Structure formats: structure tokens, C-alpha cells
All heavy atoms as a GROMACS GRO file, in nm:
protein
  621
    1VAL      N    1  -3.644  16.258   6.441
    1VAL     CA    2  -3.562  16.173   6.526
    1VAL      C    3  -3.590  16.203   6.672
    1VAL      O    4  -3.601  16.112   6.752
    1VAL     CB    5  -3.412  16.190   6.493
    1VAL    CG1    6  -3.327  16.109   6.586
    1VAL    CG2    7  -3.384  16.152   6.350
    2VAL      N    8  -3.601  16.330   6.706
    2VAL     CA    9  -3.628  16.369   6.844
    2VAL      C   10  -3.762  16.312   6.890
    2VAL      O   11  -3.773  16.261   7.001
    2VAL     CB   12  -3.625  16.522   6.860
    2VAL    CG1   13  -3.667  16.563   6.999
    2VAL    CG2   14  -3.487  16.576   6.829
    3VAL      N   15  -3.862  16.320   6.802
    3VAL     CA   16  -3.994  16.270   6.838
    3VAL      C   17  -3.988  16.120   6.864
    3VAL      O   18  -4.048  16.069   6.958
    3VAL     CB   19  -4.098  16.302   6.728
    3VAL    CG1   20  -4.231  16.240   6.760
    3VAL    CG2   21  -4.112  16.452   6.711
    4ILE      N   22  -3.912  16.048   6.783
    4ILE     CA   23  -3.898  15.904   6.802
    4ILE      C   24  -3.833  15.875   6.937
    4ILE      O   25  -3.873  15.785   7.008
    4ILE     CB   26  -3.818  15.841   6.687
    4ILE    CG1   27  -3.897  15.850   6.557
    4ILE    CG2   28  -3.782  15.696   6.718
    4ILE    CD1   29  -3.822  15.806   6.435
    5GLN      N   30  -3.732  15.953   6.973
    5GLN     CA   31  -3.665  15.934   7.101
    5GLN      C   32  -3.761  15.961   7.216
    5GLN      O   33  -3.761  15.888   7.316
    5GLN     CB   34  -3.543  16.024   7.111
    5GLN     CG   35  -3.432  15.985   7.015
    5GLN     CD   36  -3.321  16.088   7.008
    5GLN    OE1   37  -3.337  16.200   7.054
    5GLN    NE2   38  -3.209  16.050   6.948
    6ILE      N   39  -3.843  16.063   7.203
    6ILE     CA   40  -3.942  16.094   7.308
    6ILE      C   41  -4.041  15.980   7.319
    6ILE      O   42  -4.074  15.936   7.429
    6ILE     CB   43  -4.013  16.227   7.277
    6ILE    CG1   44  -3.915  16.344   7.290
    6ILE    CG2   45  -4.133  16.247   7.370
    6ILE    CD1   46  -3.968  16.476   7.238
    7ILE      N   47  -4.088  15.931   7.206
    7ILE     CA   48  -4.183  15.820   7.206
    7ILE      C   49  -4.119  15.698   7.272
    7ILE      O   50  -4.180  15.632   7.354
    7ILE     CB   51  -4.230  15.786   7.063
    7ILE    CG1   52  -4.318  15.897   7.009
    7ILE    CG2   53  -4.304  15.653   7.060
    7ILE    CD1   54  -4.350  15.885   6.861
    8ALA      N   55  -3.994  15.669   7.236
    8ALA     CA   56  -3.925  15.552   7.291
    8ALA      C   57  -3.912  15.563   7.442
    8ALA      O   58  -3.932  15.464   7.514
    8ALA     CB   59  -3.788  15.538   7.226
    9ARG      N   60  -3.882  15.682   7.491
    9ARG     CA   61  -3.867  15.701   7.636
    9ARG      C   62  -3.999  15.682   7.710
    9ARG      O   63  -4.002  15.635   7.822
    9ARG     CB   64  -3.811  15.839   7.665
    9ARG     CG   65  -3.661  15.843   7.658
    9ARG     CD   66  -3.608  15.975   7.704
    9ARG     NE   67  -3.568  16.046   7.582
    9ARG     CZ   68  -3.578  16.175   7.563
    9ARG    NH1   69  -3.622  16.254   7.656
    9ARG    NH2   70  -3.540  16.230   7.450
   10HIS      N   71  -4.107  15.722   7.647
   10HIS     CA   72  -4.236  15.716   7.712
   10HIS      C   73  -4.322  15.598   7.667
   10HIS      O   74  -4.437  15.588   7.706
   10HIS     CB   75  -4.313  15.847   7.688
   10HIS     CG   76  -4.243  15.967   7.744
   10HIS    ND1   77  -4.230  15.987   7.878
   10HIS    CD2   78  -4.178  16.069   7.685
   10HIS    CE1   79  -4.162  16.098   7.899
   10HIS    NE2   80  -4.129  16.151   7.782
   11GLN      N   81  -4.262  15.510   7.590
   11GLN     CA   82  -4.339  15.400   7.536
   11GLN      C   83  -4.389  15.307   7.647
   11GLN      O   84  -4.491  15.242   7.631
   11GLN     CB   85  -4.256  15.321   7.435
   11GLN     CG   86  -4.340  15.236   7.344
   11GLN     CD   87  -4.262  15.190   7.222
   11GLN    OE1   88  -4.143  15.214   7.212
   11GLN    NE2   89  -4.329  15.125   7.134
   12CYS      N   90  -4.322  15.301   7.757
   12CYS     CA   91  -4.366  15.216   7.867
   12CYS      C   92  -4.504  15.258   7.917
   12CYS      O   93  -4.578  15.179   7.972
   12CYS     CB   94  -4.264  15.215   7.979
   12CYS     SG   95  -4.231  15.378   8.048
   13ARG      N   96  -4.542  15.386   7.895
   13ARG     CA   97  -4.672  15.435   7.938
   13ARG      C   98  -4.783  15.405   7.837
   13ARG      O   99  -4.899  15.425   7.864
   13ARG     CB  100  -4.668  15.585   7.960
   13ARG     CG  101  -4.582  15.627   8.075
   13ARG     CD  102  -4.601  15.773   8.099
   13ARG     NE  103  -4.472  15.834   8.124
   13ARG     CZ  104  -4.448  15.962   8.118
   13ARG    NH1  105  -4.543  16.046   8.086
   13ARG    NH2  106  -4.329  16.008   8.143
   14VAL      N  107  -4.745  15.360   7.718
   14VAL     CA  108  -4.842  15.336   7.611
   14VAL      C  109  -4.904  15.199   7.632
   14VAL      O  110  -4.835  15.099   7.644
   14VAL     CB  111  -4.773  15.342   7.473
   14VAL    CG1  112  -4.870  15.309   7.362
   14VAL    CG2  113  -4.710  15.479   7.452
   15ASN      N  114  -5.038  15.195   7.635
   15ASN     CA  115  -5.104  15.066   7.652
   15ASN      C  116  -5.111  14.994   7.518
   15ASN      O  117  -5.080  15.049   7.413
   15ASN     CB  118  -5.243  15.083   7.716
   15ASN     CG  119  -5.336  15.166   7.631
   15ASN    OD1  120  -5.338  15.156   7.509
   15ASN    ND2  121  -5.416  15.248   7.696
   16LYS      N  122  -5.153  14.870   7.521
   16LYS     CA  123  -5.154  14.785   7.401
   16LYS      C  124  -5.239  14.843   7.289
   16LYS      O  125  -5.205  14.828   7.173
   16LYS     CB  126  -5.203  14.644   7.437
   16LYS     CG  127  -5.112  14.568   7.530
   16LYS     CD  128  -4.982  14.533   7.462
   16LYS     CE  129  -4.892  14.454   7.555
   16LYS     NZ  130  -4.763  14.428   7.499
   17SER      N  131  -5.347  14.908   7.321
   17SER     CA  132  -5.434  14.962   7.216
   17SER      C  133  -5.371  15.080   7.143
   17SER      O  134  -5.408  15.112   7.030
   17SER     CB  135  -5.570  15.003   7.275
   17SER     OG  136  -5.553  15.108   7.367
   18ASP      N  137  -5.272  15.143   7.205
   18ASP     CA  138  -5.204  15.257   7.143
   18ASP      C  139  -5.077  15.218   7.069
   18ASP      O  140  -5.018  15.301   7.001
   18ASP     CB  141  -5.169  15.362   7.249
   18ASP     CG  142  -5.293  15.431   7.304
   18ASP    OD1  143  -5.394  15.437   7.233
   18ASP    OD2  144  -5.285  15.478   7.418
   19GLU      N  145  -5.035  15.092   7.080
   19GLU     CA  146  -4.910  15.050   7.016
   19GLU      C  147  -4.914  15.070   6.866
   19GLU      O  148  -4.815  15.113   6.806
   19GLU     CB  149  -4.880  14.905   7.050
   19GLU     CG  150  -4.827  14.885   7.190
   19GLU     CD  151  -4.795  14.741   7.220
   19GLU    OE1  152  -4.793  14.656   7.127
   19GLU    OE2  153  -4.773  14.711   7.338
   20LYS      N  154  -5.026  15.042   6.803
   20LYS     CA  155  -5.038  15.059   6.659
   20LYS      C  156  -5.021  15.206   6.621
   20LYS      O  157  -4.954  15.238   6.523
   20LYS     CB  158  -5.172  15.007   6.609
   20LYS     CG  159  -5.188  15.010   6.460
   20LYS     CD  160  -5.319  14.949   6.415
   20LYS     CE  161  -5.332  14.952   6.265
   20LYS     NZ  162  -5.458  14.894   6.220
   21SER      N  163  -5.079  15.296   6.699
   21SER     CA  164  -5.066  15.439   6.673
   21SER      C  165  -4.921  15.484   6.684
   21SER      O  166  -4.875  15.566   6.605
   21SER     CB  167  -5.153  15.519   6.769
   21SER     OG  168  -5.288  15.489   6.749
   22VAL      N  169  -4.850  15.431   6.781
   22VAL     CA  170  -4.710  15.467   6.800
   22VAL      C  171  -4.627  15.419   6.681
   22VAL      O  172  -4.545  15.493   6.627
   22VAL     CB  173  -4.655  15.408   6.932
   22VAL    CG1  174  -4.504  15.425   6.942
   22VAL    CG2  175  -4.724  15.472   7.051
   23VAL      N  176  -4.652  15.298   6.636
   23VAL     CA  177  -4.580  15.243   6.522
   23VAL      C  178  -4.608  15.327   6.397
   23VAL      O  179  -4.518  15.361   6.321
   23VAL     CB  180  -4.615  15.095   6.499
   23VAL    CG1  181  -4.561  15.045   6.366
   23VAL    CG2  182  -4.563  15.010   6.613
   24LEU      N  183  -4.734  15.361   6.374
   24LEU     CA  184  -4.770  15.442   6.258
   24LEU      C  185  -4.705  15.580   6.264
   24LEU      O  186  -4.660  15.633   6.162
   24LEU     CB  187  -4.922  15.454   6.246
   24LEU     CG  188  -4.995  15.325   6.208
   24LEU    CD1  189  -5.146  15.347   6.215
   24LEU    CD2  190  -4.954  15.278   6.070
   25LEU      N  191  -4.699  15.638   6.382
   25LEU     CA  192  -4.633  15.768   6.398
   25LEU      C  193  -4.485  15.757   6.366
   25LEU      O  194  -4.429  15.842   6.297
   25LEU     CB  195  -4.654  15.820   6.540
   25LEU     CG  196  -4.587  15.953   6.572
   25LEU    CD1  197  -4.638  16.064   6.480
   25LEU    CD2  198  -4.610  15.991   6.718
   26LYS      N  199  -4.420  15.652   6.412
   26LYS     CA  200  -4.278  15.632   6.383
   26LYS      C  201  -4.256  15.617   6.233
   26LYS      O  202  -4.162  15.674   6.178
   26LYS     CB  203  -4.226  15.508   6.456
   26LYS     CG  204  -4.210  15.526   6.605
   26LYS     CD  205  -4.159  15.397   6.667
   26LYS     CE  206  -4.146  15.407   6.817
   26LYS     NZ  207  -4.095  15.282   6.876
   27ILE      N  208  -4.342  15.542   6.167
   27ILE     CA  209  -4.330  15.522   6.022
   27ILE      C  210  -4.348  15.655   5.950
   27ILE      O  211  -4.272  15.686   5.857
   27ILE     CB  212  -4.432  15.417   5.973
   27ILE    CG1  213  -4.392  15.278   6.024
   27ILE    CG2  214  -4.442  15.419   5.820
   27ILE    CD1  215  -4.497  15.173   6.001
   28GLU      N  216  -4.445  15.734   5.992
   28GLU     CA  217  -4.468  15.863   5.927
   28GLU      C  218  -4.347  15.956   5.944
   28GLU      O  219  -4.306  16.023   5.851
   28GLU     CB  220  -4.593  15.930   5.984
   28GLU     CG  221  -4.623  16.063   5.919
   28GLU     CD  222  -4.749  16.130   5.970
   28GLU    OE1  223  -4.827  16.065   6.042
   28GLU    OE2  224  -4.768  16.247   5.938
   29ILE      N  225  -4.288  15.958   6.061
   29ILE     CA  226  -4.172  16.041   6.087
   29ILE      C  227  -4.054  15.997   6.000
   29ILE      O  228  -3.987  16.079   5.937
   29ILE     CB  229  -4.134  16.038   6.237
   29ILE    CG1  230  -4.242  16.109   6.318
   29ILE    CG2  231  -3.997  16.101   6.261
   29ILE    CD1  232  -4.233  16.083   6.467
   30LEU      N  233  -4.031  15.867   5.992
   30LEU     CA  234  -3.922  15.815   5.910
   30LEU      C  235  -3.946  15.845   5.763
   30LEU      O  236  -3.853  15.879   5.690
   30LEU     CB  237  -3.906  15.664   5.933
   30LEU     CG  238  -3.852  15.625   6.070
   30LEU    CD1  239  -3.860  15.474   6.088
   30LEU    CD2  240  -3.710  15.674   6.088
   31TRP      N  241  -4.071  15.834   5.717
   31TRP     CA  242  -4.105  15.864   5.578
   31TRP      C  243  -4.076  16.010   5.547
   31TRP      O  244  -4.016  16.042   5.444
   31TRP     CB  245  -4.251  15.831   5.552
   31TRP     CG  246  -4.295  15.863   5.412
   31TRP    CD1  247  -4.381  15.960   5.373
   31TRP    CD2  248  -4.254  15.798   5.291
   31TRP    NE1  249  -4.396  15.960   5.237
   31TRP    CE2  250  -4.319  15.862   5.184
   31TRP    CE3  251  -4.167  15.692   5.263
   31TRP    CZ2  252  -4.300  15.823   5.051
   31TRP    CZ3  253  -4.149  15.654   5.130
   31TRP    CH2  254  -4.216  15.720   5.027
   32ARG      N  255  -4.115  16.099   5.635
   32ARG     CA  256  -4.089  16.242   5.612
   32ARG      C  257  -3.939  16.272   5.608
   32ARG      O  258  -3.894  16.354   5.528
   32ARG     CB  259  -4.158  16.326   5.719
   32ARG     CG  260  -4.308  16.326   5.705
   32ARG     CD  261  -4.374  16.409   5.814
   32ARG     NE  262  -4.518  16.395   5.812
   32ARG     CZ  263  -4.598  16.474   5.742
   32ARG    NH1  264  -4.550  16.571   5.670
   32ARG    NH2  265  -4.729  16.454   5.745
   33GLU      N  266  -3.862  16.206   5.694
   33GLU     CA  267  -3.717  16.225   5.692
   33GLU      C  268  -3.658  16.175   5.561
   33GLU      O  269  -3.570  16.239   5.503
   33GLU     CB  270  -3.652  16.151   5.809
   33GLU     CG  271  -3.677  16.218   5.943
   33GLU     CD  272  -3.618  16.140   6.059
   33GLU    OE1  273  -3.562  16.030   6.038
   33GLU    OE2  274  -3.627  16.190   6.171
   34LEU      N  275  -3.708  16.063   5.511
   34LEU     CA  276  -3.661  16.008   5.384
   34LEU      C  277  -3.692  16.103   5.269
   34LEU      O  278  -3.608  16.128   5.182
   34LEU     CB  279  -3.726  15.872   5.359
   34LEU     CG  280  -3.687  15.801   5.230
   34LEU    CD1  281  -3.540  15.763   5.232
   34LEU    CD2  282  -3.774  15.679   5.209
   35ILE      N  283  -3.812  16.160   5.269
   35ILE     CA  284  -3.851  16.255   5.166
   35ILE      C  285  -3.759  16.376   5.168
   35ILE      O  286  -3.713  16.422   5.063
   35ILE     CB  287  -3.998  16.298   5.184
   35ILE    CG1  288  -4.091  16.182   5.150
   35ILE    CG2  289  -4.032  16.420   5.098
   35ILE    CD1  290  -4.235  16.205   5.190
   36MET      N  291  -3.731  16.429   5.286
   36MET     CA  292  -3.646  16.547   5.295
   36MET      C  293  -3.503  16.515   5.249
   36MET      O  294  -3.439  16.596   5.182
   36MET     CB  295  -3.645  16.604   5.437
   36MET     CG  296  -3.778  16.664   5.478
   36MET     SD  297  -3.851  16.778   5.357
   36MET     CE  298  -3.726  16.902   5.343
   37LYS      N  299  -3.454  16.396   5.281
   37LYS     CA  300  -3.321  16.358   5.235
   37LYS      C  301  -3.318  16.350   5.083
   37LYS      O  302  -3.223  16.396   5.020
   37LYS     CB  303  -3.278  16.224   5.297
   37LYS     CG  304  -3.239  16.234   5.442
   37LYS     CD  305  -3.199  16.100   5.497
   37LYS     CE  306  -3.170  16.110   5.646
   37LYS     NZ  307  -3.133  15.982   5.704
   38PHE      N  308  -3.422  16.290   5.023
   38PHE     CA  309  -3.430  16.281   4.877
   38PHE      C  310  -3.436  16.420   4.816
   38PHE      O  311  -3.364  16.450   4.721
   38PHE     CB  312  -3.552  16.199   4.834
   38PHE     CG  313  -3.575  16.205   4.686
   38PHE    CD1  314  -3.502  16.126   4.599
   38PHE    CD2  315  -3.670  16.292   4.632
   38PHE    CE1  316  -3.523  16.132   4.462
   38PHE    CE2  317  -3.691  16.299   4.495
   38PHE     CZ  318  -3.617  16.219   4.410
   39SER      N  319  -3.520  16.504   4.871
   39SER     CA  320  -3.537  16.640   4.819
   39SER      C  321  -3.406  16.718   4.824
   39SER      O  322  -3.367  16.782   4.726
   39SER     CB  323  -3.645  16.715   4.898
   39SER     OG  324  -3.769  16.649   4.886
   40ASP      N  325  -3.338  16.711   4.938
   40ASP     CA  326  -3.210  16.781   4.953
   40ASP      C  327  -3.105  16.725   4.858
   40ASP      O  328  -3.027  16.799   4.798
   40ASP     CB  329  -3.159  16.770   5.097
   40ASP     CG  330  -3.246  16.846   5.196
   40ASP    OD1  331  -3.323  16.934   5.153
   40ASP    OD2  332  -3.235  16.817   5.317
   41ARG      N  333  -3.102  16.595   4.844
   41ARG     CA  334  -3.004  16.530   4.755
   41ARG      C  335  -3.030  16.567   4.609
   41ARG      O  336  -2.935  16.597   4.535
   41ARG     CB  337  -3.012  16.378   4.774
   41ARG     CG  338  -2.914  16.300   4.693
   41ARG     CD  339  -2.786  16.281   4.770
   41ARG     NE  340  -2.706  16.182   4.700
   41ARG     CZ  341  -2.582  16.205   4.661
   41ARG    NH1  342  -2.524  16.318   4.689
   41ARG    NH2  343  -2.515  16.114   4.597
   42LEU      N  344  -3.156  16.564   4.568
   42LEU     CA  345  -3.192  16.599   4.431
   42LEU      C  346  -3.148  16.742   4.399
   42LEU      O  347  -3.082  16.768   4.299
   42LEU     CB  348  -3.342  16.584   4.409
   42LEU     CG  349  -3.394  16.624   4.271
   42LEU    CD1  350  -3.338  16.532   4.163
   42LEU    CD2  351  -3.547  16.621   4.270
   43LYS      N  352  -3.183  16.835   4.486
   43LYS     CA  353  -3.147  16.975   4.464
   43LYS      C  354  -2.995  16.993   4.463
   43LYS      O  355  -2.939  17.064   4.380
   43LYS     CB  356  -3.210  17.064   4.570
   43LYS     CG  357  -3.185  17.211   4.547
   43LYS     CD  358  -3.258  17.297   4.647
   43LYS     CE  359  -3.235  17.445   4.618
   43LYS     NZ  360  -3.307  17.530   4.710
   44GLY      N  361  -2.928  16.926   4.557
   44GLY     CA  362  -2.784  16.937   4.565
   44GLY      C  363  -2.715  16.886   4.439
   44GLY      O  364  -2.622  16.949   4.387
   45LEU      N  365  -2.760  16.773   4.389
   45LEU     CA  366  -2.700  16.717   4.267
   45LEU      C  367  -2.730  16.805   4.146
   45LEU      O  368  -2.644  16.824   4.060
   45LEU     CB  369  -2.751  16.575   4.243
   45LEU     CG  370  -2.695  16.469   4.336
   45LEU    CD1  371  -2.770  16.337   4.318
   45LEU    CD2  372  -2.547  16.449   4.312
   46ARG      N  373  -2.851  16.858   4.140
   46ARG     CA  374  -2.888  16.947   4.028
   46ARG      C  375  -2.799  17.071   4.030
   46ARG      O  376  -2.742  17.108   3.927
   46ARG     CB  377  -3.036  16.987   4.038
   46ARG     CG  378  -3.078  17.086   3.929
   46ARG     CD  379  -3.222  17.128   3.943
   46ARG     NE  380  -3.253  17.197   4.066
   46ARG     CZ  381  -3.222  17.324   4.092
   46ARG    NH1  382  -3.156  17.397   4.005
   46ARG    NH2  383  -3.257  17.379   4.207
   47GLU      N  384  -2.783  17.132   4.146
   47GLU     CA  385  -2.700  17.252   4.157
   47GLU      C  386  -2.552  17.221   4.133
   47GLU      O  387  -2.481  17.299   4.069
   47GLU     CB  388  -2.720  17.317   4.294
   47GLU     CG  389  -2.858  17.379   4.309
   47GLU     CD  390  -2.884  17.435   4.448
   47GLU    OE1  391  -2.811  17.398   4.543
   47GLU    OE2  392  -2.978  17.513   4.461
   48LYS      N  393  -2.505  17.106   4.181
   48LYS     CA  394  -2.366  17.066   4.161
   48LYS      C  395  -2.335  17.053   4.012
   48LYS      O  396  -2.223  17.081   3.968
   48LYS     CB  397  -2.339  16.933   4.231
   48LYS     CG  398  -2.197  16.883   4.219
   48LYS     CD  399  -2.180  16.752   4.292
   48LYS     CE  400  -2.037  16.701   4.276
   48LYS     NZ  401  -2.021  16.571   4.343
   49ASN      N  402  -2.434  17.011   3.935
   49ASN     CA  403  -2.417  16.995   3.791
   49ASN      C  404  -2.459  17.119   3.713
   49ASN      O  405  -2.478  17.112   3.591
   49ASN     CB  406  -2.493  16.871   3.743
   49ASN     CG  407  -2.425  16.744   3.789
   49ASN    OD1  408  -2.324  16.706   3.733
   49ASN    ND2  409  -2.479  16.681   3.893
   50ASP      N  410  -2.476  17.229   3.784
   50ASP     CA  411  -2.511  17.358   3.722
   50ASP      C  412  -2.632  17.347   3.630
   50ASP      O  413  -2.631  17.397   3.518
   50ASP     CB  414  -2.391  17.417   3.644
   50ASP     CG  415  -2.275  17.452   3.735
   50ASP    OD1  416  -2.302  17.504   3.847
   50ASP    OD2  417  -2.160  17.427   3.698
   51MET      N  418  -2.736  17.282   3.680
   51MET     CA  419  -2.859  17.266   3.602
   51MET      C  420  -2.971  17.347   3.667
   51MET      O  421  -2.977  17.356   3.790
   51MET     CB  422  -2.902  17.119   3.594
   51MET     CG  423  -2.808  17.030   3.518
   51MET     SD  424  -2.867  16.858   3.516
   51MET     CE  425  -2.994  16.870   3.391
   52THR      N  426  -3.057  17.399   3.584
   52THR     CA  427  -3.177  17.464   3.635
   52THR      C  428  -3.283  17.356   3.652
   52THR      O  429  -3.269  17.244   3.601
   52THR     CB  430  -3.229  17.571   3.537
   52THR    OG1  431  -3.269  17.505   3.416
   52THR    CG2  432  -3.124  17.676   3.510
   53GLN      N  433  -3.389  17.391   3.721
   53GLN     CA  434  -3.500  17.297   3.733
   53GLN      C  435  -3.558  17.266   3.595
   53GLN      O  436  -3.597  17.152   3.569
   53GLN     CB  437  -3.609  17.354   3.825
   53GLN     CG  438  -3.570  17.356   3.969
   53GLN     CD  439  -3.678  17.410   4.060
   53GLN    OE1  440  -3.770  17.476   4.015
   53GLN    NE2  441  -3.667  17.382   4.189
   54GLU      N  442  -3.561  17.364   3.509
   54GLU     CA  443  -3.613  17.345   3.374
   54GLU      C  444  -3.527  17.247   3.295
   54GLU      O  445  -3.580  17.159   3.224
   54GLU     CB  446  -3.622  17.479   3.300
   54GLU     CG  447  -3.728  17.574   3.354
   54GLU     CD  448  -3.685  17.649   3.481
   54GLU    OE1  449  -3.564  17.645   3.517
   54GLU    OE2  450  -3.771  17.709   3.545
   55GLN      N  451  -3.395  17.258   3.307
   55GLN     CA  452  -3.305  17.167   3.237
   55GLN      C  453  -3.320  17.024   3.288
   55GLN      O  454  -3.323  16.929   3.209
   55GLN     CB  455  -3.160  17.213   3.250
   55GLN     CG  456  -3.130  17.341   3.176
   55GLN     CD  457  -2.994  17.398   3.213
   55GLN    OE1  458  -2.949  17.386   3.327
   55GLN    NE2  459  -2.929  17.463   3.116
   56LEU      N  460  -3.329  17.009   3.418
   56LEU     CA  461  -3.347  16.876   3.476
   56LEU      C  462  -3.481  16.818   3.433
   56LEU      O  463  -3.490  16.700   3.397
   56LEU     CB  464  -3.336  16.881   3.628
   56LEU     CG  465  -3.353  16.747   3.701
   56LEU    CD1  466  -3.250  16.645   3.652
   56LEU    CD2  467  -3.345  16.767   3.851
   57ALA      N  468  -3.583  16.900   3.436
   57ALA     CA  469  -3.716  16.855   3.395
   57ALA      C  470  -3.714  16.805   3.251
   57ALA      O  471  -3.771  16.699   3.220
   57ALA     CB  472  -3.817  16.968   3.411
   58LYS      N  473  -3.649  16.879   3.164
   58LYS     CA  474  -3.641  16.840   3.023
   58LYS      C  475  -3.568  16.706   3.009
   58LYS      O  476  -3.611  16.618   2.933
   58LYS     CB  477  -3.572  16.948   2.942
   58LYS     CG  478  -3.573  16.922   2.794
   58LYS     CD  479  -3.516  17.040   2.716
   58LYS     CE  480  -3.522  17.011   2.566
   58LYS     NZ  481  -3.472  17.123   2.487
   59ALA      N  482  -3.459  16.690   3.083
   59ALA     CA  483  -3.382  16.566   3.077
   59ALA      C  484  -3.462  16.446   3.127
   59ALA      O  485  -3.444  16.333   3.079
   59ALA     CB  486  -3.253  16.580   3.157
   60LEU      N  487  -3.551  16.471   3.223
   60LEU     CA  488  -3.633  16.363   3.281
   60LEU      C  489  -3.770  16.348   3.215
   60LEU      O  490  -3.847  16.261   3.254
   60LEU     CB  491  -3.651  16.388   3.432
   60LEU     CG  492  -3.524  16.386   3.516
   60LEU    CD1  493  -3.556  16.425   3.660
   60LEU    CD2  494  -3.456  16.250   3.510
   61HIS      N  495  -3.797  16.437   3.119
   61HIS     CA  496  -3.927  16.437   3.049
   61HIS      C  497  -4.044  16.458   3.146
   61HIS      O  498  -4.146  16.389   3.141
   61HIS     CB  499  -3.947  16.307   2.968
   61HIS     CG  500  -3.837  16.282   2.871
   61HIS    ND1  501  -3.825  16.353   2.754
   61HIS    CD2  502  -3.732  16.195   2.874
   61HIS    CE1  503  -3.719  16.311   2.688
   61HIS    NE2  504  -3.659  16.215   2.759
   62VAL      N  505  -4.024  16.553   3.236
   62VAL     CA  506  -4.130  16.594   3.329
   62VAL      C  507  -4.136  16.746   3.327
   62VAL      O  508  -4.052  16.812   3.266
   62VAL     CB  509  -4.105  16.544   3.474
   62VAL    CG1  510  -4.103  16.391   3.479
   62VAL    CG2  511  -3.976  16.601   3.530
   63SER      N  512  -4.232  16.803   3.396
   63SER     CA  513  -4.244  16.948   3.401
   63SER      C  514  -4.148  17.006   3.507
   63SER      O  515  -4.109  16.936   3.601
   63SER     CB  516  -4.387  16.989   3.436
   63SER     OG  517  -4.418  16.953   3.569
   64ALA      N  518  -4.115  17.133   3.488
   64ALA     CA  519  -4.033  17.202   3.587
   64ALA      C  520  -4.106  17.210   3.720
   64ALA      O  521  -4.045  17.207   3.827
   64ALA     CB  522  -3.997  17.342   3.538
   65GLN      N  523  -4.239  17.217   3.713
   65GLN     CA  524  -4.320  17.219   3.836
   65GLN      C  525  -4.302  17.088   3.913
   65GLN      O  526  -4.294  17.090   4.036
   65GLN     CB  527  -4.467  17.241   3.801
   65GLN     CG  528  -4.556  17.250   3.922
   65GLN     CD  529  -4.702  17.269   3.885
   65GLN    OE1  530  -4.743  17.248   3.772
   65GLN    NE2  531  -4.781  17.308   3.982
   66ALA      N  532  -4.291  16.976   3.842
   66ALA     CA  533  -4.270  16.848   3.910
   66ALA      C  534  -4.136  16.847   3.983
   66ALA      O  535  -4.128  16.805   4.100
   66ALA     CB  536  -4.276  16.733   3.810
   67VAL      N  537  -4.032  16.897   3.917
   67VAL     CA  538  -3.900  16.903   3.980
   67VAL      C  539  -3.905  16.992   4.104
   67VAL      O  540  -3.852  16.958   4.209
   67VAL     CB  541  -3.793  16.952   3.880
   67VAL    CG1  542  -3.660  16.975   3.951
   67VAL    CG2  543  -3.777  16.853   3.766
   68SER      N  544  -3.972  17.105   4.092
   68SER     CA  545  -3.986  17.196   4.205
   68SER      C  546  -4.055  17.128   4.322
   68SER      O  547  -4.011  17.139   4.437
   68SER     CB  548  -4.064  17.322   4.163
   68SER     OG  549  -4.086  17.405   4.272
   69LYS      N  550  -4.161  17.056   4.293
   69LYS     CA  551  -4.234  16.986   4.400
   69LYS      C  552  -4.147  16.878   4.463
   69LYS      O  553  -4.149  16.860   4.584
   69LYS     CB  554  -4.362  16.924   4.345
   69LYS     CG  555  -4.471  17.027   4.319
   69LYS     CD  556  -4.598  16.961   4.271
   69LYS     CE  557  -4.709  17.061   4.253
   69LYS     NZ  558  -4.835  16.996   4.212
   70TRP      N  559  -4.071  16.806   4.381
   70TRP     CA  560  -3.982  16.703   4.437
   70TRP      C  561  -3.880  16.767   4.529
   70TRP      O  562  -3.853  16.714   4.637
   70TRP     CB  563  -3.908  16.629   4.325
   70TRP     CG  564  -3.996  16.549   4.234
   70TRP    CD1  565  -4.125  16.508   4.257
   70TRP    CD2  566  -3.962  16.502   4.103
   70TRP    NE1  567  -4.171  16.438   4.148
   70TRP    CE2  568  -4.074  16.434   4.053
   70TRP    CE3  569  -3.848  16.514   4.024
   70TRP    CZ2  570  -4.074  16.375   3.926
   70TRP    CZ3  571  -3.848  16.455   3.899
   70TRP    CH2  572  -3.960  16.385   3.851
   71GLU      N  573  -3.823  16.879   4.486
   71GLU     CA  574  -3.720  16.945   4.568
   71GLU      C  575  -3.777  17.004   4.696
   71GLU      O  576  -3.706  17.016   4.795
   71GLU     CB  577  -3.650  17.055   4.487
   71GLU     CG  578  -3.558  16.999   4.380
   71GLU     CD  579  -3.481  17.106   4.308
   71GLU    OE1  580  -3.497  17.226   4.338
   71GLU    OE2  581  -3.401  17.069   4.218
   72ASN      N  582  -3.904  17.037   4.696
   72ASN     CA  583  -3.970  17.089   4.816
   72ASN      C  584  -4.037  16.980   4.898
   72ASN      O  585  -4.091  17.006   5.005
   72ASN     CB  586  -4.072  17.197   4.778
   72ASN     CG  587  -4.007  17.322   4.727
   72ASN    OD1  588  -3.910  17.369   4.784
   72ASN    ND2  589  -4.058  17.375   4.618
   73GLY      N  590  -4.035  16.856   4.848
   73GLY     CA  591  -4.098  16.745   4.917
   73GLY      C  592  -4.248  16.748   4.911
   73GLY      O  593  -4.315  16.676   4.986
   74ASP      N  594  -4.306  16.830   4.821
   74ASP     CA  595  -4.451  16.846   4.817
   74ASP      C  596  -4.524  16.727   4.758
   74ASP      O  597  -4.630  16.689   4.806
   74ASP     CB  598  -4.488  16.971   4.736
   74ASP     CG  599  -4.445  17.099   4.804
   74ASP    OD1  600  -4.419  17.095   4.926
   74ASP    OD2  601  -4.436  17.201   4.735
   75SER      N  602  -4.472  16.668   4.654
   75SER     CA  603  -4.548  16.564   4.584
   75SER      C  604  -4.502  16.424   4.620
   75SER      O  605  -4.542  16.328   4.558
   75SER     CB  606  -4.537  16.584   4.432
   75SER     OG  607  -4.405  16.565   4.391
   76LEU      N  608  -4.420  16.410   4.722
   76LEU     CA  609  -4.368  16.280   4.761
   76LEU      C  610  -4.437  16.224   4.885
   76LEU      O  611  -4.423  16.108   4.915
   76LEU     CB  612  -4.217  16.289   4.787
   76LEU     CG  613  -4.134  16.332   4.668
   76LEU    CD1  614  -3.990  16.357   4.714
   76LEU    CD2  615  -4.136  16.227   4.560
   77SER      N  616  -4.508  16.307   4.956
   77SER     CA  617  -4.568  16.260   5.081
   77SER      C  618  -4.705  16.201   5.060
   77SER      O  619  -4.760  16.199   4.956
   77SER     CB  620  -4.576  16.373   5.182
   77SER     OG  621  -4.638  16.486   5.126
   0.00000   0.00000   0.00000
């Protein structure tokens, strides 16, 4: 969010050829924030329901490693 605010403040200095780069950077930042929100929510719900990663993995028919990666945001980016 801070980076987006900095970009917005300085966007007047960005020429037309750089506009696409600025938009792509904003999208990447928003995507990363979305991934982290999902990861935090997944872990929070799993812990709230007193489940281990292994139990959640079994319920979802995936590996515990997949759940771990989702919670760390590793395999979503």
C-alpha cells in the first residue's frame, strides 16, 4: 500500500512510456497483498478449528506440503 501511495504521488513525473510499468507494478503489489490475506485467513481458520496442516490436507485431498505452501504464500504467486 505504501509503495502504491509513493507511486501515486510521483506519477506526475512518469512519462507515457512508463505508464504500463507503473500499472503492472500496482497489479503485482495488489496481487501479493491478496495472497498474504488468503494465506493469513487460511492459517487462522485452520487454527481456529484446531486442525493441523495434515488434517486440513487430508480433508482437501492435497498434501500437507501444499497446505504449508498456501499458508506461506509460496505456491500462489
